[in-house]
N, C-alpha and C positions, 0 to 999 in steps of 0.2 A: 855979301849977303849970304846969310846962311841958307842951305837947302832943307826944306821940311819934307820928311818922307812919311808916307801912310803906313800905319801898322797893318800887319798881315790879318787875316781873318782868324787864323789859329790863335793869334795872340790875343785878340778881341774876345773870343770865346773863353779863354782861360781866365782873362781879367774879370769878365762878367760872372763867371761861376764863383771865383774866389770872393768877389764883392758881395754876391748873393749870400754865400755862406756866412760871411763876416756879419752881414745885417741881421741874419736870423739869430746868431749868437749873442749879438748886442742886445737884441730885444728880449730873447727868452732866457739866454745864459746856458741853453743846452743845444747839443748838436742836432740838426734837422733830420728828421726821418722821411725817406722819400717812399710814399705809398702809391700802388698802382690800382686801378679800378677795372673790375671784371662783371661780366653779366651774371645774373642769378641762375642757379640750377633750374632745370625744368620741373615744374610741377603740374599735376594733372588732377582734376577732380574725378575720382572713380565713381562709377555708378554704383547705386546701392544694391547689393546682392545678399542673399541669405547666407549666413555662416553657420556651420555645425558645430562650432566650438563649444557652445553652452550645453548641448546635447552630449557630445563626447565627454566633457568634463564630469557630467552627472552619472553617465552610465559605465564608464570606463572601469571603476572599482569593482563592479559587479560581473565583469567579463573575465574569464580566466583561461589559461592554457591547461589541456589536460594530456598528461603523459602516461602512456600504457606500457606495462610490461607483462611479459608472459613467461611461464616456466618452461626451461628447456630440461628435458630428461637427462639423467646422468650418462645413459649410453649414448645419446645424441651429442652431449657435451664432450664425451671422451673421443667421439669420432672426429672432432674437430682438431685434435692434437697433430702436430706437424711431424714428419720424419725428415731427417737430414742425411746428406751424403757428404762426408768431409774427404774429397779426393779418393773416393772408394772405401772409406772407412766409416763405420758407424761410431757413435758417441762413446760407446764402450771400448773401442779400440785406440781412442786418444790417450796420450799419457796423462797421469793424474794431475801434473802441474800445467796442463795445456789451458790457456786462458778462457776457451770456449767451454771447456768441461768445467772449470771453476764457475763460470758464469752461470751455466744451467744447473749446477748444484745450488747456487745461491737463490736464484729466482725462478726455479722450477720450469725447466724447459722440457725436451723430450723426455718421456717416461723411459726408465731402464732399471737395472738392478741397483745401480747407485742411488737414484732418486728414491726408489721404494725404501731402502734402508734408512735414509735420512729423513723422508717425510712419510710418516706412517698414514695410511688411509683413514681420513676422519669421517667418511660418509657412514651414516647410520643406515640400518635396514630399511628405514622408512623415508630416506632422503627422496624429496620430489624433484631434485634438480635446482638449478639456479636460475634466477630471474634475469631476463634479457629484454632490452627495449624492443617494443613491437610497433609502436605508432605514436602519433601526436595530433591532437586536434584542438577544438575549442569548446567552450561551455559558458554557462552564465548562471549566477545564483538567482533563485526564486523565492527564498525565505531568509530571514536573518539568522536561522539557526543552522544553516549550511547545506540545505538541499539544492542541488544544481542540475541543470539539464544539458545534455549533449546528444550526439547521434549514437545510435546502436552500432553502426559499422566502426565508430571510433574505439568502443569498448569491447567489442566482440571478441572472445577467445582471450581476453586479458585476465591476468591474475592478480595484479597489483595496479593501483592507480594513484597518480600524484596530481594534485592540483597546485598550478603556480598562478599566484595572484598578481594583480597589476604592479605591485611594489617589488616583486621578485620573491616574496615569501612562498615556500613550498610546504604543502600540507598533504598528509595521506588522506585518501577517501576510499569509501567502500561502495560497491555496486548495490543499489537498491532494487532495481528492476529494469527490465528492457523489453523492448517490443519490435520485432523485426519487420512487422508489416507496415509500421509507419516510421521505421528507422529512428525511433527515439529511446533514450535511456536516461535513468535518474541516478545520481551519485549523492552520497552524503558525506560531508566533512564534519568530524566530531571535534570541536573546539569550542572553548568558552567565550570566544570574542563574538561580537555581532556583525554579521556580514552586510555590506551594502547589496541589495537586490533590487530586481526589476520586476515589472508585471506584464502580463499579457494584455494586448490591445483587443478592442473589438474590431476584428478583421473584416466584418461585413461593412464597415464604413471606409475600408482601403478602396481607393480608386486607381485605375490605370493612370499614371502620370504623376502620382504623388511621389515627393522626395522621400528617399530612405537612406539609412546609414548602416553599413555593415561593419561589425567589429570582430576581430578574430585574431588567429595566430597563423597566418599563411607561411608555409615552408618553414615553420619553427622560428620566425623572426621575432616573435613577441607581439604585443599589442599593436595592431595595425588597423587603421581606419580607412574605409573607402565609401564613397557615395554614389548615388545614382537614383533611378526612378523605378517605380513599378512597371514592367513592361507588359505584363498580361496577368490574368487570373485563371484559376481552374485548369491549369496545364496537366495533361496526362502524358507521362514520360515512359510508360511501359513498365514501371517497377512494381506494380501490383494493382489489385482492384480497388484500392483506396486512394489512388492518385488524385491530388486536388492541389497542385503546387501553385505558389506565387511564383512568377518569373520576374527577376530583376536584373538591371544592367550594371550594377555596382560589381567592381572587380572582386570576385571570389575564386580563391585557389585553393590548392591542396593545403590542408592544415586549418582552412576555415570551416571545415565540416563540424557542425555542433554549435557554431557561433550564432549570435542573434542578429536580426535585421530589424533596426528601430525606425519608427516614425519620428517626426521632429518633435514630439512630446516625450520622447524617451521611453515609449512603450514597445514591447516586442510584437511585431506584426508577423514575423517568420523565423524559422530556424534553417540556416543554411545547411543543405544536404547534398546537392548535386550541381554539376556543371556540364554544359555542353561544350566539349573540348575536341574537335575534329583534328586539330594540329597539336594537341597536348598541352596547350596553354589557355588562359583566360581569353575569351572572345566577347565577353560581355553578355552571356547567357548564363544565368545561374538560377537555381531553383530552390525555393524555401518552403518548408512545412508550415502551412498557415496556423496562425494562433489558435484558431477556433478548433483545429484538429488536435494540436499539441496540448492544449489546456486539458481536456477530458482524458486524454491518454496519460499525461503526467499525474493528474490526480488520482487515477486508478494505480499507477505504479507507486505512488507514495503511500497510498493506502494498503494495498494487498501485494505489491510487487509484481503483479501480472495485470493483464487487461481482459475484461469480460466483454465479449462482443455477441450480438445476436446471430443466429445461424438458420438458414432456410434449408440448405442441403441439397441445392440443385446446380447442375452445371449449366451455365448460360452463355449466350453469345448475341452480338448486336442484331437488330433488325434492320437489314438493308432495304432499299426501295424494291428490289427484285423480290426479296423475301415477303414484304409487305403486299406486293401485288399477288404473290402466289397464295397468301392467306386471306385475302380480300380485306386487309387493314387499309384504312383511308390515308394513313401516314406512316412513316418509317420511325417508330418509336417503340419503346418498351424492351423487354429482355426475353429472348427466345430460349425456352427451356430444352437443352440438348438431352439431358437425362437426369432424373432425380436420383439421389443416392439412397441405397437401401436402408431402410430404417430411419431416414431423416425425417424432420418435421414436414418438409415439402411432400414427401411421398405419402406420409400418414394423412396429409389433408387432401389427398387425391390429385395433387398436380402430376401431369402427365408430359412426356416427351412431346414437343411440338406445340405446346401451350406458349402463349405470350403473356407475360406478367405485364399488365398495362398500368396498375396502380396498386399502392400499398397504403392502407388505412386512408383511402380517398385521395392520397397525393399522387399525381401522375409520375410515371416512371419514364425518364427519358432515354436511358440506355442501361446496359448491365452495370456499369460503374455506379450510376445513381442508385440502382437497386441493392447493390452490395453495400454502399455506404448507408443507405437508409436502414437496411436490415441490421447491420452492424451496430447502429445507434440504438437499437431497441434493447430493453432489458431482457436476458434470457428468463424464460418463463412466463413472460407476458403474452397476452393474445394479440393477434393482428388479423386484420382482413385483407384478403389478396383478390385482385380483380384480374381475371384471366380472359384471353381471347382464345376460344376453342370452337373449332368447326364452324367458323363463320359468324359466331355470336359471342356476346360478353356474358360472363358469369362469374360468380364470386365463391370464394373458399374461406373458411375460418380455421386458423391453425395456432399452435403454441410455438413461439420462438425458441429455438434450442440454443444452447452455449456452444459457440465456434470452437471445435477442437484445435490443438495447437498445431496439428500438420494438415489442416483442411482450410480451404478458402474458396469463396465463390468467384472463382477467377473468370474474368471476361476477356482475358488476354488471347490472342490468336495463337494456335499452337503450330509448331513446325512439323507438319505431317510427313512422316517417312514410313514406308513399308517395304517388306520384301518383293521384289518384282516377281510376277509370275507369268509364265508364257501363256499366250492365248490359247483357250481350249474349247472354243465354240465359235460357230459362224453366225450366231445370232447378233444382230446389230441394230443399233439406235443411230443410224447413220446420220440423221438429221441433227442430233446432239453431239456427234463425234465420238460415240461410245461403242464398245463392243463388251458384251456381258456373258457370263456363263454362270450356271446355277452354283451356289456355294457348296463346299463340301460338308459343312456342318448343318445344312439345310435351312439356314437363316439368311435371307437376303440374296443377292447376286453378287458375284465378284467381278469388278472391272477388269477385262482381259486386255484392253487396249484404249488408248485415248489419243485422238487427234489433236496435236498441239496448237493447230489453228482454229480449233472449234470452241464453241461456248463452253463445253466441258473443260477443255485445256485451259481457257481463260480464267475459269474459277478454280483452277488448282487440283481438279480431280486426277488421280494417279492410278496406274495399273497396279493391281493387288488390293486396292481398297474395295470396300463392300458397300452396296446400295441396300440399306436395311427397309427403308420405308419411303414412299412417295406420297406426298399429302396426308401423311401420318397414316397410311394404310400399308400393311406388310407386302412385300413383294417377294417372289421366288423365281421370276423368269422374266425375259424381256417382254413377253406378252402381258405379263401383269403390270409392267411399268407403262406400256403403250395404253392399256385399258383405263388406268387411273388418269392418265394425261388427257385422254379423249374425253372422259367425263368432266374433267376440270375444264376443258375447252368449251363443252356445251354449256357450262355455267358462266361462261364469259371470262374466264381467268386467262391471263397471257403468260403466267409462269406457274411452275410445278416445284413444290419443295421436296428436295431429296435429302434424306439423312444418310450421311456417309460415315462409315466406321473404318479405323485403321488401328494399327499398333499403339497409336498415340492417343487415341480417344475418339470421340464422336463429335460431329458437327453438322450443320445444315447448310444446304447450297441450293439456291434458286436457279433453275434453268428455264429458258423460254419455251412454250408450247408451240407455238406457231411454227416452229422449225422442227418439230418432232413428228 
């Protein structure tokens, strides 16, 4: 009897595999392909969010980089030449066949007798020096014939300007006009092509929270787009009396200056001009000149190369709550006249120091900045009605608006008051206010001899050496005069008195409490 043995598992698997392959080949005539099955890649439905791509595609050809060059005088250029010390020997001491001497002969190194013989001086008697790069910023076309807008601080002191288009084309431009007060400038490219241009928006419709897109040339990288929202309106950053900036949180950096900020319709709502950068970089607080301001300035620059502004000719400061109380005003608004300028429209109309301008042509004045903007918007030579608060009552004056001189502005910015300190020269004291005063040497007002730093006078910034000229618009020449005026004001029910202070930096008003006098 023969013995039957069972095949091993390994043999069975081999046999089954071979049989399976044979069956496949018999049925199809082709070798079988073994495929593996995997799970599908993850896919998610993205929420619907706004895209700025359409806006960017439309406006990018109108946005340019502005490269600025300035002239370096011949003497300044020559002063930059290097001097060399070759192991204690000058260039002239080196052998004629020395490689360094041959190099400098060929490529114009340190000046010496050898170079002077080989390279004659080509400078003419009227040579103005060579052009050197000075800065770079951004800008944008506002007309198809090549007018473009940028910042004044981008082109200031520049002698030559190059505009770099979105496609890299470089074109020369000339300066049409600039305005330092609003930091705006207009350039013109003379070229036969028609440029893609953008228009200004009606920024009165811009709301805090609206999306905006900033396009520019940060750090010289070329066309760059950032997005954000309008963070605030009407910002005053202390750059001048016409401050009225839009604040945006789009990333704006050095090189973005002069570039546009667009709404989602591709209209310019502002021109990037400044950033708040305590750390030296972008922190999401940028300021743009509103389209409403830029539009009028740009039109004037294109037409005349300069900007005509109305001028009142008075130095003004804000009306604080204390000052309002001292003058009997019901609210702290308007612009307090510190001093009318000699020969100015304000002086000719009878405006006096201590007056408060409360309205212009019937429109209420909120503060000095509001007055400066409203006056500037008036046409020089036109007439205006000014409402004043004087001696506890309202009155009006009619005047002719002047033309703002180039070096004059109705500044409402606080000044850093500094004066030479003078030693105390009198025992007369206004102890309750923290002041010691002495009659002034020139006979006008009294000189502050000392100030208690912990007093009301010290808190309000009064300093030794400054003069008190008037109190409640009445001239004073002694401490007794001051106390007399304050006592009269106290009898009238006032709690504060208005002091006019003069120093080497100018004049200002300060309200001090009466009940402590």
